N, C-alpha and C positions, 0 to 999 in steps of 0.2 A: 504494500500500500504506500502511496505517496503521502506527503505532508499537505496539510490544508492551511490556507491563510484565512484567519478570521478577520472580521471588521475591526476588532480590537487591535490586532497586529498592525493593520493598515494605519489606523489613527496614531498609535503610539510610535510608529516608525516613520511618520510623515515628516517631510521637510519642504520648504519653499523652493521652487524652481522657477526659472525664467526662460524665455525664448533664447536659444543659443546654447543651452545646456546639452551636453552629450554624455554618453555612457550610462544612461539612466536605467534601462531594463526594468522599468516600473510602470504601473498604471498611473494616470494623472487625474487629480481632482481639479475641476474648472470652477473657480469662484465667481467669475464674471463672464457671461456668455460671449462667444465670438468664434472666429475661425481658428483652427488649430492645424498647423502644418507640422507633421511629424515624419520621422523615419521609423517605420515599424521594426521591432526587434528582429534581427536576423536578415533584414533587407538592406538594400543600398539606396533605393529610390525613395523620394518623399511622397506623401499623400496629404492632401488638404481636406479636412473635414470642415464643412461650413455650418455656421450657426449651432455650434456645439452648446448644449444647454448646461446650466449649472449642475454639478454633480460629478460622480466618478466616471471617468472615461475609460471604458474597459478594453483597452488595447495596450499591449506591452510595447513600449517605444524605447528606442536607443538614442533618439535626438529630437529636440524641439527646434524647428527652424524659425529664424527671426522673420524672414521675408513674408511668409503667409500667415503668421500668427497674430490675431487681434484679441484673442481670449486672454484674460489676465487673472491675477490672484491664483496662480497654478501651484499645486502641491503634489509631490510625488508620494505614492503609497508604496507599500512593500511589493 
């Protein structure tokens, strides 16, 4: 059996991130809605998600791109 991440783990291990951060390998909490350009974990190309709502963004990312990111108050979870 694998290990499970609980919501408690996500919150206690959370830290602020900004566009331009790399090497994340984490899910992202969006505090203020907007576009989010990311490089999904294990990929080389970026993807832009438009109008991402406030809440946990359930995609593992390795980088948050500056150019296409308008969402703010970002936090990385475990």
